[in-house]
N, CA, C and O atoms as a DFTB+ gen file, in Angstrom:
496 C
 N C O
     1  1     -79.237      82.827     155.653
     2  2     -79.457      83.131     154.253
     3  2     -80.859      82.671     153.861
     4  3     -81.306      81.594     154.258
     5  1     -81.534      83.487     153.091
     6  2     -82.838      83.081     152.585
     7  2     -82.656      82.124     151.414
     8  3     -81.553      81.982     150.884
     9  1     -83.718      81.482     151.022
    10  2     -83.674      80.545     149.904
    11  2     -84.417      81.150     148.725
    12  3     -85.548      81.614     148.866
    13  1     -83.785      81.144     147.576
    14  2     -84.403      81.660     146.353
    15  2     -84.140      80.679     145.225
    16  3     -83.097      80.026     145.184
    17  1     -85.090      80.581     144.313
    18  2     -84.921      79.712     143.148
    19  2     -83.982      80.405     142.175
    20  3     -84.170      81.584     141.876
    21  1     -82.969      79.694     141.670
    22  2     -81.950      80.296     140.818
    23  2     -82.030      79.857     139.370
    24  3     -82.001      80.701     138.475
    25  1     -82.132      78.540     139.108
    26  2     -82.184      78.070     137.720
    27  2     -82.712      76.644     137.652
    28  3     -82.735      75.915     138.644
    29  1     -83.131      76.276     136.459
    30  2     -83.483      74.888     136.196
    31  2     -83.090      74.574     134.758
    32  3     -83.075      75.453     133.896
    33  1     -82.774      73.318     134.516
    34  2     -82.474      72.868     133.159
    35  2     -83.758      72.289     132.577
    36  3     -84.384      71.410     133.170
    37  1     -84.136      72.791     131.416
    38  2     -85.335      72.338     130.723
    39  2     -84.888      71.518     129.516
    40  3     -84.205      72.027     128.627
    41  1     -85.277      70.253     129.492
    42  2     -84.917      69.381     128.371
    43  2     -85.626      69.857     127.111
    44  3     -86.808      70.197     127.145
    45  1     -84.899      69.879     126.007
    46  2     -85.445      70.372     124.744
    47  2     -85.003      69.482     123.593
    48  3     -83.906      68.924     123.609
    49  1     -85.863      69.359     122.604
    50  2     -85.494      68.664     121.371
    51  2     -84.525      69.553     120.594
    52  3     -83.541      69.069     120.035
    53  1     -84.810      70.855     120.562
    54  2     -83.963      71.868     119.930
    55  2     -83.863      73.026     120.912
    56  3     -84.799      73.816     121.033
    57  1     -82.748      73.136     121.610
    58  2     -82.602      74.131     122.675
    59  2     -82.797      75.561     122.173
    60  3     -83.344      76.403     122.885
    61  1     -82.351      75.834     120.954
    62  2     -82.507      77.180     120.396
    63  2     -83.980      77.486     120.125
    64  3     -84.451      78.584     120.425
    65  1     -84.706      76.525     119.560
    66  2     -86.131      76.721     119.263
    67  2     -86.937      76.883     120.553
    68  3     -87.828      77.729     120.623
    69  1     -86.635      76.091     121.557
    70  2     -87.367      76.203     122.819
    71  2     -87.104      77.542     123.494
    72  3     -88.039      78.189     123.966
    73  1     -85.856      77.962     123.545
    74  2     -85.534      79.254     124.154
    75  2     -86.217      80.386     123.385
    76  3     -86.765      81.304     123.994
    77  1     -86.188      80.327     122.076
    78  2     -86.834      81.355     121.246
    79  2     -88.343      81.383     121.505
    80  3     -88.931      82.461     121.595
    81  1     -88.978      80.204     121.625
    82  2     -90.407      80.111     121.898
    83  2     -90.756      80.884     123.172
    84  3     -91.696      81.678     123.177
    85  1     -90.004      80.655     124.247
    86  2     -90.288      81.329     125.512
    87  2     -89.947      82.814     125.454
    88  3     -90.683      83.640     125.992
    89  1     -88.833      83.160     124.803
    90  2     -88.483      84.586     124.681
    91  2     -89.573      85.350     123.945
    92  3     -89.979      86.429     124.376
    93  1     -90.044      84.795     122.841
    94  2     -91.057      85.481     122.043
    95  2     -92.415      85.489     122.742
    96  3     -93.095      86.515     122.740
    97  1     -92.817      84.385     123.333
    98  2     -94.115      84.294     123.986
    99  2     -94.211      85.247     125.177
   100  3     -95.208      85.951     125.338
   101  1     -93.169      85.264     126.010
   102  2     -93.203      86.020     127.257
   103  2     -92.402      87.316     127.206
   104  3     -92.181      87.949     128.238
   105  1     -91.964      87.717     126.004
   106  2     -91.242      88.986     125.800
   107  2     -90.013      89.078     126.698
   108  3     -89.803      90.083     127.378
   109  1     -89.215      88.035     126.694
   110  2     -88.011      87.976     127.524
   111  2     -86.776      88.307     126.701
   112  3     -86.725      88.035     125.501
   113  1     -85.785      88.895     127.354
   114  2     -84.528      89.218     126.686
   115  2     -83.636      87.987     126.612
   116  3     -83.756      87.060     127.413
   117  1     -82.741      88.003     125.634
   118  2     -81.741      86.939     125.563
   119  2     -80.821      87.065     126.770
   120  3     -80.583      88.166     127.269
   121  1     -80.314      85.950     127.228
   122  2     -79.369      85.927     128.342
   123  2     -78.089      85.275     127.851
   124  3     -78.123      84.480     126.912
   125  1     -76.953      85.600     128.474
   126  2     -75.718      84.923     128.082
   127  2     -75.869      83.409     128.227
   128  3     -76.414      82.924     129.218
   129  1     -75.390      82.680     127.244
   130  2     -75.456      81.221     127.248
   131  2     -74.052      80.644     127.223
   132  3     -73.112      81.309     126.789
   133  1     -73.908      79.424     127.680
   134  2     -72.603      78.764     127.705
   135  2     -72.784      77.260     127.632
   136  3     -73.854      76.721     127.913
   137  1     -71.719      76.612     127.251
   138  2     -71.727      75.152     127.193
   139  2     -72.918      74.619     126.423
   140  3     -73.222      75.113     125.338
   141  1     -73.600      73.618     126.967
   142  2     -74.729      72.999     126.256
   143  2     -76.046      73.751     126.457
   144  3     -77.096      73.259     126.044
   145  1     -76.014      74.941     127.085
   146  2     -77.236      75.639     127.460
   147  2     -77.519      76.862     126.605
   148  3     -76.611      77.605     126.232
   149  1     -78.802      77.057     126.300
   150  2     -79.291      78.319     125.761
   151  2     -80.193      78.856     126.860
   152  3     -81.203      78.240     127.199
   153  1     -79.826      80.006     127.416
   154  2     -80.469      80.520     128.613
   155  2     -81.491      81.612     128.328
   156  3     -81.345      82.410     127.402
   157  1     -82.527      81.618     129.153
   158  2     -83.528      82.667     129.160
   159  2     -83.640      83.136     130.599
   160  3     -83.778      82.325     131.515
   161  1     -83.579      84.457     130.798
   162  2     -83.616      85.001     132.156
   163  2     -85.015      85.526     132.468
   164  3     -85.602      86.285     131.697
   165  1     -85.534      85.100     133.623
   166  2     -86.811      85.580     134.140
   167  2     -86.555      86.664     135.181
   168  3     -85.408      86.935     135.537
   169  1     -87.607      87.269     135.654
   170  2     -87.492      88.276     136.699
   171  2     -86.755      87.693     137.907
   172  3     -86.919      86.519     138.237
   173  1     -85.959      88.509     138.547
   174  2     -85.212      88.063     139.713
   175  2     -83.957      87.291     139.368
   176  3     -83.314      86.720     140.249
   177  1     -83.599      87.269     138.078
   178  2     -82.374      86.598     137.669
   179  2     -82.491      85.092     137.511
   180  3     -81.483      84.427     137.272
   181  1     -83.687      84.536     137.637
   182  2     -83.882      83.098     137.481
   183  2     -83.626      82.710     136.030
   184  3     -84.130      83.354     135.110
   185  1     -82.841      81.656     135.831
   186  2     -82.532      81.185     134.485
   187  2     -83.300      79.911     134.142
   188  3     -83.385      78.979     134.942
   189  1     -83.854      79.897     132.936
   190  2     -84.294      78.659     132.316
   191  2     -83.167      78.282     131.376
   192  3     -82.846      79.040     130.461
   193  1     -82.564      77.130     131.585
   194  2     -81.429      76.695     130.784
   195  2     -81.877      75.533     129.908
   196  3     -82.083      74.421     130.394
   197  1     -82.026      75.798     128.622
   198  2     -82.491      74.781     127.687
   199  2     -81.308      73.962     127.190
   200  3     -80.295      74.515     126.761
   201  1     -81.443      72.644     127.252
   202  2     -80.383      71.737     126.828
   203  2     -81.012      70.524     126.147
   204  3     -82.170      70.184     126.391
   205  1     -80.230      69.889     125.296
   206  2     -80.683      68.710     124.552
   207  2     -80.084      67.466     125.197
   208  3     -78.924      67.136     124.947
   209  1     -80.865      66.770     126.025
   210  2     -80.319      65.599     126.723
   211  2     -80.166      64.413     125.775
   212  3     -80.858      64.325     124.761
   213  1     -79.253      63.500     126.113
   214  2     -79.040      62.312     125.274
   215  2     -80.026      61.180     125.582
   216  3     -79.783      60.024     125.235
   217  1     -81.138      61.525     126.237
   218  2     -82.144      60.529     126.589
   219  2     -83.512      61.030     126.146
   220  3     -83.665      62.197     125.785
   221  1     -84.500      60.150     126.173
   222  2     -85.860      60.549     125.818
   223  2     -86.370      61.596     126.809
   224  3     -86.171      61.465     128.017
   225  1     -87.016      62.614     126.301
   226  2     -87.519      63.691     127.146
   227  2     -88.824      63.267     127.809
   228  3     -89.756      62.812     127.146
   229  1     -88.872      63.423     129.112
   230  2     -90.089      63.177     129.876
   231  2     -90.791      64.515     130.096
   232  3     -90.152      65.504     130.455
   233  1     -92.097      64.543     129.881
   234  2     -92.845      65.772     130.042
   235  2     -92.750      66.285     131.475
   236  3     -92.852      65.518     132.433
   237  1     -92.555      67.569     131.601
   238  2     -92.564      68.256     132.887
   239  2     -93.635      69.338     132.826
   240  3     -94.127      69.664     131.746
   241  1     -93.998      69.894     133.975
   242  2     -94.977      70.975     134.035
   243  2     -94.286      72.223     134.571
   244  3     -93.621      72.181     135.605
   245  1     -94.451      73.333     133.858
   246  2     -93.902      74.619     134.274
   247  2     -95.018      75.647     134.235
   248  3     -95.679      75.799     133.208
   249  1     -95.241      76.361     135.343
   250  2     -96.281      77.384     135.421
   251  2     -95.624      78.746     135.604
   252  3     -94.688      78.898     136.388
   253  1     -96.130      79.734     134.869
   254  2     -95.597      81.087     134.922
   255  2     -96.690      82.052     135.363
   256  3     -97.778      82.078     134.787
   257  1     -96.393      82.837     136.381
   258  2     -97.296      83.869     136.863
   259  2     -97.008      85.142     136.070
   260  3     -95.888      85.652     136.088
   261  1     -98.023      85.650     135.377
   262  2     -97.870      86.851     134.544
   263  2     -98.973      87.838     134.909
   264  3     -99.998      87.451     135.470
   265  1     -98.759      89.120     134.588
   266  2     -99.829      90.080     134.841
   267  2    -100.875      89.988     133.732
   268  3    -100.667      89.314     132.723
   269  1    -101.988      90.666     133.930
   270  2    -103.099      90.565     132.982
   271  2    -102.724      91.029     131.578
   272  3    -103.154      90.432     130.591
   273  1    -101.929      92.084     131.486
   274  2    -101.536      92.588     130.171
   275  2    -100.650      91.587     129.433
   276  3    -100.825      91.363     128.235
   277  1     -99.702      90.989     130.146
   278  2     -98.837      89.981     129.525
   279  2     -99.658      88.765     129.129
   280  3     -99.430      88.185     128.068
   281  1    -100.607      88.375     129.964
   282  2    -101.464      87.239     129.630
   283  2    -102.185      87.508     128.314
   284  3    -102.221      86.643     127.439
   285  1    -102.754      88.691     128.169
   286  2    -103.467      89.038     126.931
   287  2    -102.552      88.951     125.718
   288  3    -102.925      88.384     124.691
   289  1    -101.359      89.513     125.840
   290  2    -100.420      89.497     124.706
   291  2     -99.952      88.074     124.402
   292  3     -99.925      87.667     123.241
   293  1     -99.583      87.314     125.442
   294  2     -99.102      85.945     125.239
   295  2    -100.220      85.062     124.681
   296  3     -99.989      84.266     123.771
   297  1    -101.413      85.202     125.219
   298  2    -102.536      84.406     124.717
   299  2    -102.808      84.745     123.252
   300  3    -103.089      83.857     122.447
   301  1    -102.724      86.017     122.915
   302  2    -102.894      86.419     121.524
   303  2    -101.865      85.759     120.620
   304  3    -102.191      85.335     119.511
   305  1    -100.619      85.670     121.087
   306  2     -99.570      85.014     120.289
   307  2     -99.844      83.520     120.148
   308  3     -99.604      82.948     119.084
   309  1    -100.343      82.880     121.205
   310  2    -100.692      81.455     121.114
   311  2    -101.765      81.238     120.047
   312  3    -101.647      80.352     119.200
   313  1    -102.807      82.060     120.104
   314  2    -103.906      81.930     119.150
   315  2    -103.425      82.213     117.731
   316  3    -103.701      81.441     116.813
   317  1    -102.703      83.325     117.549
   318  2    -102.192      83.689     116.223
   319  2    -101.256      82.627     115.672
   320  3    -101.241      82.370     114.468
   321  1    -100.469      82.006     116.556
   322  2     -99.523      80.982     116.132
   323  2    -100.142      79.607     115.956
   324  3     -99.451      78.658     115.584
   325  1    -101.430      79.491     116.219
   326  2    -102.095      78.201     116.068
   327  2    -101.667      77.174     117.096
   328  3    -101.749      75.972     116.843
   329  1    -101.205      77.635     118.270
   330  2    -100.768      76.713     119.321
   331  2    -102.006      76.153     120.025
   332  3    -102.830      76.900     120.552
   333  1    -102.116      74.835     120.021
   334  2    -103.235      74.185     120.686
   335  2    -103.161      74.488     122.182
   336  3    -102.092      74.407     122.786
   337  1    -104.299      74.836     122.772
   338  2    -104.314      75.203     124.189
   339  2    -105.638      74.794     124.815
   340  3    -106.623      74.526     124.127
   341  1    -105.630      74.757     126.151
   342  2    -106.775      74.270     126.902
   343  2    -106.988      75.122     128.142
   344  3    -106.070      75.786     128.622
   345  1    -108.222      75.094     128.656
   346  2    -108.552      75.787     129.898
   347  2    -108.222      74.933     131.116
   348  3    -108.286      75.420     132.244
   349  1    -107.873      73.667     130.906
   350  2    -107.665      72.742     132.011
   351  2    -106.469      71.830     131.738
   352  3    -106.124      71.580     130.583
   353  1    -105.840      71.334     132.806
   354  2    -104.672      70.459     132.624
   355  2    -105.011      69.091     132.055
   356  3    -104.120      68.394     131.569
   357  1    -106.271      68.689     132.103
   358  2    -106.682      67.406     131.550
   359  2    -106.926      67.493     130.039
   360  3    -107.202      66.484     129.392
   361  1    -106.822      68.697     129.488
   362  2    -106.977      68.965     128.051
   363  2    -108.375      68.558     127.556
   364  3    -108.516      67.990     126.473
   365  1    -109.392      68.852     128.356
   366  2    -110.771      68.526     127.986
   367  2    -111.549      69.752     127.508
   368  3    -112.644      69.613     126.962
   369  1    -110.994      70.955     127.707
   370  2    -111.667      72.188     127.273
   371  2    -110.747      72.938     126.301
   372  3    -110.117      73.928     126.673
   373  1    -110.678      72.463     125.066
   374  2    -109.752      73.050     124.088
   375  2    -110.160      74.449     123.638
   376  3    -111.341      74.795     123.596
   377  1    -109.140      75.241     123.301
   378  2    -109.353      76.560     122.732
   379  2    -109.907      77.582     123.693
   380  3    -110.452      78.600     123.265
   381  1    -109.781      77.334     124.995
   382  2    -110.357      78.235     125.998
   383  2    -109.344      78.547     127.086
   384  3    -108.303      77.900     127.199
   385  1    -109.677      79.566     127.892
   386  2    -108.926      79.892     129.098
   387  2    -109.843      79.635     130.284
   388  3    -111.035      79.382     130.111
   389  1    -109.284      79.700     131.491
   390  2    -110.105      79.518     132.686
   391  2    -110.063      80.770     133.547
   392  3    -109.221      81.646     133.348
   393  1    -110.978      80.848     134.503
   394  2    -111.028      81.972     135.443
   395  2    -110.997      81.445     136.869
   396  3    -111.714      81.934     137.742
   397  1    -110.172      80.458     137.090
   398  2    -110.072      79.852     138.410
   399  2    -109.095      80.627     139.287
   400  3    -108.242      81.354     138.778
   401  1    -109.215      80.476     140.584
   402  2    -108.312      81.091     141.568
   403  2    -108.322      82.614     141.501
   404  3    -107.345      83.258     141.882
   405  1    -109.422      83.194     141.018
   406  2    -109.532      84.649     140.990
   407  2    -108.782      85.326     139.857
   408  3    -108.664      86.551     139.841
   409  1    -108.279      84.557     138.920
   410  2    -107.554      85.122     137.784
   411  2    -107.865      84.333     136.533
   412  3    -108.901      83.672     136.446
   413  1    -106.977      84.400     135.571
   414  2    -107.144      83.643     134.326
   415  2    -105.977      82.691     134.163
   416  3    -104.895      82.917     134.704
   417  1    -106.207      81.615     133.405
   418  2    -105.157      80.644     133.157
   419  2    -105.366      79.944     131.831
   420  3    -106.472      79.900     131.291
   421  1    -104.270      79.396     131.319
   422  2    -104.307      78.627     130.077
   423  2    -103.181      77.604     130.115
   424  3    -102.129      77.843     130.707
   425  1    -103.414      76.465     129.478
   426  2    -102.441      75.378     129.388
   427  2    -102.117      75.120     127.919
   428  3    -102.996      75.215     127.062
   429  1    -100.860      74.794     127.628
   430  2    -100.425      74.459     126.272
   431  2     -99.116      73.707     126.374
   432  3     -98.569      73.560     127.467
   433  1     -98.608      73.230     125.257
   434  2     -97.326      72.517     125.252
   435  2     -96.271      73.348     124.531
   436  3     -96.556      74.035     123.550
   437  1     -95.051      73.269     125.042
   438  2     -93.940      73.966     124.389
   439  2     -93.378      73.076     123.278
   440  3     -93.861      71.959     123.092
   441  1     -92.372      73.544     122.537
   442  2     -91.846      72.743     121.420
   443  2     -91.322      71.364     121.802
   444  3     -91.272      70.474     120.953
   445  1     -90.929      71.163     123.067
   446  2     -90.427      69.855     123.506
   447  2     -91.536      68.975     124.078
   448  3     -91.287      67.825     124.440
   449  1     -92.760      69.504     124.163
   450  2     -93.870      68.723     124.683
   451  2     -94.129      68.889     126.169
   452  3     -94.943      68.162     126.740
   453  1     -93.446      69.842     126.810
   454  2     -93.697      70.102     128.223
   455  2     -95.043      70.804     128.387
   456  3     -95.452      71.580     127.523
   457  1     -95.726      70.531     129.495
   458  2     -97.002      71.167     129.806
   459  2     -96.731      72.522     130.445
   460  3     -96.139      72.606     131.521
   461  1     -97.166      73.573     129.776
   462  2     -96.915      74.932     130.241
   463  2     -98.238      75.554     130.673
   464  3     -99.274      75.343     130.042
   465  1     -98.187      76.314     131.747
   466  2     -99.369      76.987     132.268
   467  2     -99.037      78.458     132.479
   468  3     -97.998      78.790     133.049
   469  1     -99.908      79.325     132.026
   470  2     -99.826      80.750     132.332
   471  2    -100.986      81.092     133.248
   472  3    -102.129      80.741     132.954
   473  1    -100.710      81.776     134.362
   474  2    -101.751      82.184     135.295
   475  2    -101.556      83.652     135.651
   476  3    -100.437      84.165     135.627
   477  1    -102.660      84.323     135.982
   478  2    -102.571      85.735     136.365
   479  2    -102.675      85.952     137.864
   480  3    -102.449      87.064     138.340
   481  1    -103.012      84.915     138.619
   482  2    -103.064      84.994     140.076
   483  2    -102.449      83.733     140.643
   484  3    -102.683      82.637     140.133
   485  1    -101.657      83.885     141.704
   486  2    -101.081      82.680     142.323
   487  2    -102.176      81.848     142.978
   488  3    -103.223      82.376     143.352
   489  1    -101.937      80.563     143.115
   490  2    -102.919      79.676     143.713
   491  2    -103.070      79.928     145.214
   492  3    -104.142      79.680     145.767
   493  1    -102.052      80.401     145.866
   494  2    -102.111      80.644     147.310
   495  2    -102.192      82.114     147.603
   496  3    -102.249      82.509     148.767
């Protein structure tokens, strides 16, 4: 059997707000949700399962590979929404994107404070 990534639980302050943020930013459809999870489905059936843990949320990093057209639309929504963003993970180049690895990239934080990255070309 091959190995494929199936799902991950993403800690959220407000699971509904976090799921909505990703659905709207990346133009994703709603997915069936159950129990403590509000789910968002990515290509290939991968689920992001947003849940509100009973502990302090530790920042995680999530990177999404998108095509150039989606990057343009998502970046436009970030700018229009006033979402602070950076060209680098160290947050030293605010309000910009990068052109590293032969594509474009941008870093920002989601509603729970996780470090999110959008890239148009994979690193490898």
